[in-house]
N, C-alpha and C positions, 0 to 999 in steps of 0.2 A: 337193881339199881338201873341197869342200862335198858331194860324192859319199861320202866318207869319214864326214863328220858325219850324213849321212843314213842310212847304213848302220848307225850306233851308236844310232840313235834307238830307244827302247824300243817303240814303237808308229808303225805308218803307217797313217794314215787314207786311203782311198779310196773314192770314189763311183761307179766304174763298171768293169765287166771291162776295159776298153780300158786303165784305168789302172793295174789289176793286171798286165797284160801288159807294160806299159812300166816297171813297177817290177821285174818278174821278169828283164826283158832288162838292167836295170843290176846285178843281182846277178850276181857272176861265180861263186860257189859257193853255190848255193840250198842243199844242205844243211847248210852250216855256218851259215846264218843262220837264227836261232832267236827273233828278236824276234816281236812280234804284230802281227796286221794287224785294223784295226777298219775293216768294211764299211759301207756306207749300207743294205745290204739283202741278202737272200737269194741274190739272182741275181749279185751281186757276189762273196758268199762262196763260193758254188760254184764260180765261175771260180777263186777264189784256191786252194782246195783241189784242184781239177782240175789247176793247175799245180804243185803240191806244196808249198804253203805250209802251215804248220802254226799253231797259234795263232790261228786266225781268229775273230774276234767280230763279231756282227751283230744286230741288234734282229729282234723278231718281225714288226715292222710298219715297213717303209722309211720314212725320212725323217729331217729334221734332228735332232728331238729323240731319237729312239731312236738315232741315230748318235752323237750326243753320249754317249748312255749307254753305247754299246759301246766308246767312246774310253775312258771313266772304267773301264769293268769291265776292259778289257786293260791300262791302266795299274796297277790294283790287283793284277791278277794278275801282272804282271811284277815288282812290288814284293816279292812273296810268293817269286819263284823264286830 
């Protein structure tokens, strides 16, 4: 039940490449998951893209403030979809 709710979240916020790996391992059908990922920085975003995630958002400078901005940007983009 909790996983089903998590998979339906419009944005998943992650702070490390290992968190991206864990998330991808939970998704049974990656091609069908089109929600957004807000990454804390470029390294995490590159890992997300490498693993096949789309709709990846990240700040120019890693850190908490930029990460929050990326989450907001991802949420706004999701509303328009």
